[in-house]
C-alpha positions as CSV (number, residue, x, y, z in Angstrom):
1,M,87.2,136.7,115.1
2,W,86.3,139.2,112.3
3,V,84.3,141.2,115.0
4,L,87.4,141.6,117.1
5,G,89.4,142.6,114.0
6,Y,86.8,145.2,113.0
7,L,86.8,146.7,116.5
8,K,90.5,146.9,116.5
9,E,90.6,148.6,113.1
10,K,87.7,151.0,113.5
11,G,87.3,151.4,117.2
12,I,84.3,150.8,119.4
13,K,82.6,154.1,118.7
14,R,82.6,153.6,114.9
15,A,81.5,150.0,115.3
16,F,78.5,151.2,117.4
17,I,77.6,153.8,114.8
18,V,77.7,151.3,111.9
19,L,75.6,148.8,114.0
20,Y,73.0,151.4,114.9
21,E,72.8,153.2,111.5
22,Y,73.0,150.2,109.2
23,K,73.2,146.7,110.6
24,I,70.1,146.8,112.7
25,D,67.9,147.8,109.7
26,L,69.5,145.1,107.5
27,F,68.9,142.5,110.2
28,L,65.2,143.6,110.5
29,Q,64.8,143.5,106.8
30,K,66.3,140.0,106.7
31,I,63.8,138.7,109.2
32,L,60.8,140.5,107.6
33,S,61.8,139.2,104.1
34,I,61.6,135.6,105.5
35,I,58.3,136.2,107.2
36,Y,56.7,137.8,104.1
37,R,58.6,135.9,101.4
38,K,55.4,134.2,100.0
39,V,53.1,137.1,100.6
40,P,52.2,139.4,97.6
41,L,53.9,142.8,97.5
42,K,51.8,145.8,98.5
43,N,51.1,149.0,96.5
44,V,54.1,150.8,98.1
45,I,56.7,153.0,96.4
46,V,59.9,153.8,98.3
47,I,61.7,157.1,97.3
48,M,65.1,158.4,98.4
49,S,66.5,161.6,96.8
50,H,69.8,163.4,97.1
51,D,68.9,165.9,99.8
52,D,65.2,165.1,100.6
53,F,62.3,166.0,98.2
54,D,64.8,167.3,95.6
55,C,66.4,166.2,92.3
56,N,64.8,163.3,90.4
57,G,63.1,161.7,93.4
58,G,61.5,164.9,94.5
59,A,60.2,165.7,91.0
60,F,58.9,162.2,90.5
61,Y,57.1,162.4,93.9
62,D,55.6,165.8,93.0
63,Y,54.2,164.2,89.8
64,L,52.8,161.3,91.7
65,I,51.0,163.6,94.1
66,K,49.7,165.9,91.4
67,K,48.3,162.9,89.5
68,E,46.9,161.4,92.8
69,Y,48.9,158.2,92.6
70,N,49.0,158.4,96.4
71,Q,45.3,157.3,96.4
72,K,46.5,154.0,95.0
73,Y,50.0,153.7,96.4
74,K,51.5,154.3,99.8
75,I,54.5,156.5,99.3
76,I,57.4,156.0,101.7
77,W,60.2,158.7,101.9
78,I,63.6,157.6,103.3
79,L,65.0,160.9,104.5
80,N,68.4,162.3,105.5
81,H,66.8,165.1,107.5
82,D,63.9,165.3,110.0
83,V,60.5,164.0,108.8
84,P,58.2,167.0,107.7
85,K,55.0,167.4,109.8
86,N,52.6,168.0,106.9
87,L,53.0,165.2,104.3
88,S,50.4,164.5,101.8
89,D,47.8,161.8,102.3
90,N,49.1,158.2,102.3
91,V,52.7,159.5,102.4
92,Y,55.1,158.6,105.3
93,G,58.7,159.5,106.0
94,F,61.4,157.7,107.9
95,K,65.0,158.6,108.8
96,Y,67.6,156.8,106.7
97,L,70.2,156.3,109.4
98,R,67.9,155.2,112.2
99,P,66.6,151.7,112.7
100,N,62.8,151.4,112.4
101,L,60.7,148.3,112.1
102,K,57.9,150.0,110.3
103,K,60.3,151.5,107.7
104,D,61.9,148.1,107.1
105,Y,58.4,146.5,106.8
106,Y,57.6,148.9,103.9
107,I,60.9,148.3,102.3
108,C,60.3,144.6,102.3
109,R,56.7,144.9,101.0
110,A,57.3,147.7,98.3
111,K,56.7,147.1,94.7
112,V,59.0,149.9,93.5
113,L,62.2,151.4,95.1
114,T,63.8,154.5,93.6
115,A,67.0,156.4,94.6
116,D,69.0,159.4,93.5
117,S,72.1,158.7,95.6
118,N,72.0,156.2,98.5
119,I,70.5,153.0,97.4
120,I,67.8,151.2,99.5
121,K,68.4,147.6,98.4
122,K,65.5,145.5,97.4
123,V,65.1,142.3,99.3
124,R,62.9,140.3,96.8
125,K,63.4,139.4,93.2
126,D,59.8,140.6,92.3
127,Q,60.5,144.1,93.5
128,V,61.7,146.7,91.0
129,S,64.6,149.0,91.9
130,V,65.4,152.0,89.7
131,Y,68.4,154.3,90.1
132,F,67.3,157.8,89.0
133,D,70.7,159.5,89.6
134,H,70.9,163.2,90.7
135,G,72.5,164.6,87.6
136,S,73.6,163.6,84.1
137,F,77.3,163.5,85.0
138,S,79.9,165.8,86.5
139,L,83.2,166.5,84.6
140,K,85.3,165.7,87.7
141,S,86.1,162.0,88.0
142,V,84.3,160.5,90.9
143,R,84.4,156.8,89.9
144,K,86.0,155.7,93.1
145,Y,83.0,156.8,95.1
146,F,80.5,154.7,93.3
147,A,79.7,151.1,94.3
148,F,76.2,150.1,93.3
149,S,74.1,147.3,94.6
150,E,73.6,144.4,92.3
151,T,69.9,144.5,93.3
152,I,69.3,147.6,91.0
153,D,67.2,146.6,88.0
154,Y,67.4,149.8,86.0
155,Y,69.6,152.9,85.6
156,L,68.1,156.1,84.2
157,T,70.5,157.8,81.7
158,A,70.2,160.7,79.3
159,S,70.6,158.9,76.0
160,A,72.3,156.0,74.2
161,N,75.1,158.4,73.4
162,F,75.7,158.9,77.1
163,D,75.5,155.2,78.2
164,P,79.2,154.4,77.8
165,I,80.1,157.5,79.9
166,F,77.5,156.7,82.5
167,C,78.7,153.1,82.9
168,E,82.4,154.1,83.1
169,T,81.9,157.0,85.5
170,R,79.4,155.1,87.8
171,N,81.3,151.7,87.9
172,V,78.4,150.0,86.2
173,P,78.8,147.1,83.8
174,Y,77.4,148.0,80.4
175,S,74.1,146.3,79.9
176,S,71.6,147.8,77.4
177,S,68.7,146.0,79.1
178,K,69.3,147.9,82.4
179,L,69.8,151.4,80.9
180,L,66.6,153.4,80.5
181,H,66.3,156.5,78.3
182,L,63.1,158.1,79.6
183,G,64.3,161.5,80.5
184,Y,65.0,162.9,84.0
185,P,62.0,163.8,86.2
186,M,63.8,166.9,87.5
187,H,63.9,168.4,84.0
188,D,60.1,168.3,83.5
189,V,59.8,171.6,85.3
190,F,61.7,173.4,82.6
191,Y,58.7,172.8,80.2
192,Q,56.0,173.8,82.7
193,D,54.5,177.1,83.8
194,T,55.6,177.6,87.4
195,P,55.6,180.5,89.8
196,S,58.9,182.4,90.1
197,E,61.2,180.8,92.6
198,L,63.2,184.0,92.8
199,L,60.3,185.7,94.5
200,K,61.0,183.5,97.6
201,M,64.3,185.3,97.9
202,T,63.6,188.9,96.8
203,K,60.9,191.2,95.5
204,K,63.5,193.6,93.9
205,K,63.6,193.7,90.0
206,Y,66.9,193.0,88.3
207,D,67.9,193.3,84.7
208,K,69.6,189.9,84.9
209,V,70.0,187.0,87.3
210,I,73.2,184.9,87.3
211,L,73.2,181.7,89.3
212,W,76.6,180.4,90.4
213,M,76.5,176.7,91.5
214,P,80.0,175.4,92.2
215,T,80.5,171.7,93.0
216,F,81.8,171.0,96.5
217,R,85.5,170.9,97.2
218,K,85.6,169.8,100.8
219,S,82.5,168.0,102.2
220,I,80.9,168.0,105.6
221,G,82.0,164.4,106.0
222,G,85.6,165.2,105.4
223,R,85.9,164.2,101.7
224,N,88.2,166.6,99.9
225,D,88.3,166.6,96.1
226,S,90.9,169.3,95.9
227,N,94.5,169.8,97.0
228,A,93.8,173.5,97.6
229,E,92.2,175.3,100.6
230,Y,89.2,177.5,99.9
231,T,88.4,180.2,102.5
232,Y,84.8,180.5,101.3
233,G,84.4,177.0,99.9
234,I,84.3,178.3,96.3
235,P,87.1,178.8,93.8
236,L,88.3,182.1,92.2
237,I,87.2,184.6,94.9
238,E,89.9,184.7,97.7
239,N,89.2,187.8,99.8
240,Q,86.7,190.5,100.7
241,E,88.2,193.0,98.3
242,E,87.4,190.7,95.3
243,F,83.9,190.4,96.6
244,D,83.6,194.2,96.8
245,T,84.8,194.5,93.2
246,L,82.3,191.9,92.1
247,Q,79.5,193.7,94.0
248,R,80.3,197.1,92.3
249,I,80.2,195.5,88.8
250,L,76.9,193.7,89.5
251,E,75.3,196.8,91.1
252,G,76.3,199.0,88.1
253,L,74.7,196.5,85.7
254,N,71.7,195.8,88.0
255,I,72.4,192.1,88.1
256,L,71.8,189.7,90.9
257,M,74.3,186.9,91.5
258,I,73.0,184.0,93.5
259,I,75.8,181.8,94.9
260,K,74.1,178.4,95.5
261,I,76.4,176.3,97.7
262,H,76.4,172.5,97.3
263,P,74.6,170.9,100.4
264,K,77.7,168.8,101.1
265,Q,80.1,171.8,101.3
266,D,81.8,172.0,104.7
267,K,80.1,174.3,107.2
268,D,83.0,176.5,108.3
269,S,83.7,177.9,104.8
270,V,79.9,178.3,104.2
271,K,79.7,180.5,107.3
272,L,82.4,182.8,106.1
273,L,80.9,183.0,102.6
274,M,77.5,184.0,104.0
275,K,79.2,187.0,105.7
276,C,80.2,188.2,102.2
277,A,76.6,188.5,100.9
278,S,75.7,192.0,99.7
279,K,73.0,193.9,97.9
280,N,73.7,192.1,94.6
281,I,75.3,188.9,95.9
282,S,73.0,186.4,97.6
283,V,74.1,183.2,99.2
284,L,72.0,180.1,99.3
285,T,73.1,177.1,101.5
286,G,71.6,173.7,102.0
287,D,69.9,175.0,105.1
288,T,68.4,178.2,103.5
289,V,67.1,176.3,100.5
290,K,65.1,174.1,103.0
291,Q,64.0,177.1,105.0
292,L,62.8,179.0,101.9
293,D,61.4,175.8,100.2
294,I,63.5,176.6,97.1
295,D,63.6,174.0,94.3
296,N,67.0,174.1,92.4
297,Y,65.4,173.4,89.0
298,R,62.7,176.0,89.3
299,L,65.5,178.4,90.4
300,L,67.5,177.5,87.3
301,K,64.5,178.6,85.2
302,D,64.7,182.0,86.7
303,A,68.4,182.4,85.9
304,D,69.5,184.2,82.8
305,A,72.9,182.5,82.9
306,L,74.7,179.9,84.9
307,I,78.2,179.8,86.3
308,S,79.6,176.4,87.4
309,D,82.7,174.3,86.9
310,Y,82.8,170.5,86.9
311,S,79.2,170.0,88.3
312,S,76.4,168.0,86.7
313,I,74.1,171.0,87.1
314,V,75.5,172.3,83.8
315,Y,74.1,169.4,81.9
316,S,70.6,170.1,83.2
317,Y,70.8,173.9,82.6
318,I,71.9,173.2,79.0
319,L,68.3,172.3,78.3
320,L,67.3,176.0,78.9
321,D,69.7,177.1,76.1
322,R,71.2,180.0,78.0
323,P,74.8,181.2,78.6
324,I,77.1,179.1,80.8
325,G,80.5,180.0,82.3
326,F,83.0,177.4,83.5
327,V,85.2,178.4,86.5
328,L,88.4,176.6,85.9
329,S,90.8,178.6,88.2
330,D,91.5,175.6,90.4
331,L,91.7,173.0,87.6
332,G,95.3,172.1,88.5
333,D,94.3,171.4,92.1
334,M,91.5,169.0,91.5
335,K,92.6,165.5,92.7
336,Y,91.0,163.2,90.3
337,G,90.9,165.0,86.9
338,F,88.2,164.7,84.3
339,C,86.0,161.7,83.8
340,V,86.2,161.9,80.0
341,D,89.1,162.1,77.6
342,N,87.6,165.0,75.7
343,P,86.4,167.6,78.3
344,D,86.5,170.4,75.7
345,F,83.5,168.8,73.9
346,F,81.5,169.1,77.1
347,M,82.5,172.7,78.0
348,T,80.3,174.7,75.7
349,G,80.7,178.0,77.4
350,S,83.1,180.7,78.5
351,R,86.2,179.6,80.4
352,I,86.7,181.6,83.6
353,Y,90.2,181.5,85.1
354,T,90.4,185.0,86.7
355,L,88.1,187.5,88.3
356,E,88.6,189.6,85.1
357,D,87.3,186.6,83.1
358,M,84.2,186.5,85.3
359,I,83.5,190.2,85.0
360,H,83.8,189.8,81.2
361,F,81.3,187.0,81.3
362,I,78.9,189.1,83.4
363,R,79.1,192.0,81.0
364,N,78.4,189.6,78.1
365,V,75.3,188.4,79.9
366,S,74.2,192.0,80.5
367,E,74.6,192.8,76.8
368,N,72.9,189.5,75.6
369,K,76.1,188.2,74.0
370,D,76.0,184.4,73.6
371,E,78.9,183.2,71.5
372,F,78.6,179.5,72.4
373,R,74.9,179.0,71.5
374,K,75.4,176.7,68.5
375,E,77.9,174.5,70.3
376,R,75.7,174.3,73.3
377,Q,72.6,173.3,71.3
378,N,74.7,170.6,69.5
379,L,75.8,169.1,72.8
380,C,72.3,169.3,74.3
381,N,70.9,167.3,71.3
382,W,73.7,164.8,71.6
383,L,73.3,164.3,75.3
384,H,69.5,164.5,75.9
385,E,67.3,162.1,74.0
386,Y,64.1,163.7,75.5
387,Q,63.5,167.4,75.7
388,D,59.8,167.6,76.2
389,G,58.8,167.6,79.9
390,H,57.1,164.2,79.9
391,S,59.8,162.2,81.7
392,C,57.7,161.4,84.8
393,E,54.8,160.3,82.5
394,R,57.1,157.9,80.7
395,I,58.5,156.4,83.9
396,V,55.1,155.8,85.4
397,K,54.1,154.1,82.2
398,F,57.3,152.0,82.2
399,L,56.7,150.9,85.8
400,N,53.0,150.2,85.0
401,L,51.8,152.2,88.0
């Protein structure tokens, strides 16, 4: 009878989508887990990242390939987008929301499963499941959106100081045996010599580069974290005239501003924003990042300053010890408030409420003025136990790969 109730509540179309995208895979995994329940696990590592080959999963994968772990392990990517044609040796990709017997076979036989966002549940007790996360934490409260599988063995966190916040914001029962302080793989690139990511976008020389990475307000899937409407999907800038003013300031100071849009931001506002790009204002979307093969964390290295708001990207960039601006113009419109009781402690940078505030921040960056450096360094040391670029190495050692 529950089937009839579900069909009545969700409709036939939604029921079919759920059946096709989730239930068939789960059924196949159940059958395969019974067939192979007494057979030893294989040297298989399953990886799923936030937006495919990015964040912690992507950085961990890059390390495995660089160190030739794919010669020993078969690496299986579970992907939100199409499977790339030229994967490395012994690496295979499968679509997440599409049933596939071979994919489910590897999930049932894998020794290790990792995830940044969506969790691929382990089906055997002797498998190891690690949640990498795709950022330290965001200031906006998103607790209602987290419901973790009980099959996760370990959660990667920044430090013991951060553990209580992680558990509260992620809906995870506090258990010190499950919380790992090994550093985040995506931060290793900050300590490595890498080619300029900026060169993938422009060959022009600028005196400064400012990266603006707002969190999403309204998502592609319809989730809306704000009570306000945003023409361009970003706060603060409301019309073309304000973009023109910003362009004049940036051009006069020979500064490039890159507006990197969250991959979940709704498409309609992104299309309008892209039309506002100019000589000194570039717009990067989820699609253009893929097209140009841009890595967010290598791009962060190329930025002289960061502008964000309530996004977790701030607490990655803080490791680079450069100026940060917090756009708080829509603070009163955010639906769920802050995830901590003391948000001021975590906002070690300029507060930006108006376009004039943003211009003031831009001028300070141009003049190398950095009034929040000491507070920022104190927060970084409090938050990040490791600041050395060896996170992947520690994770590999912990997993005994």
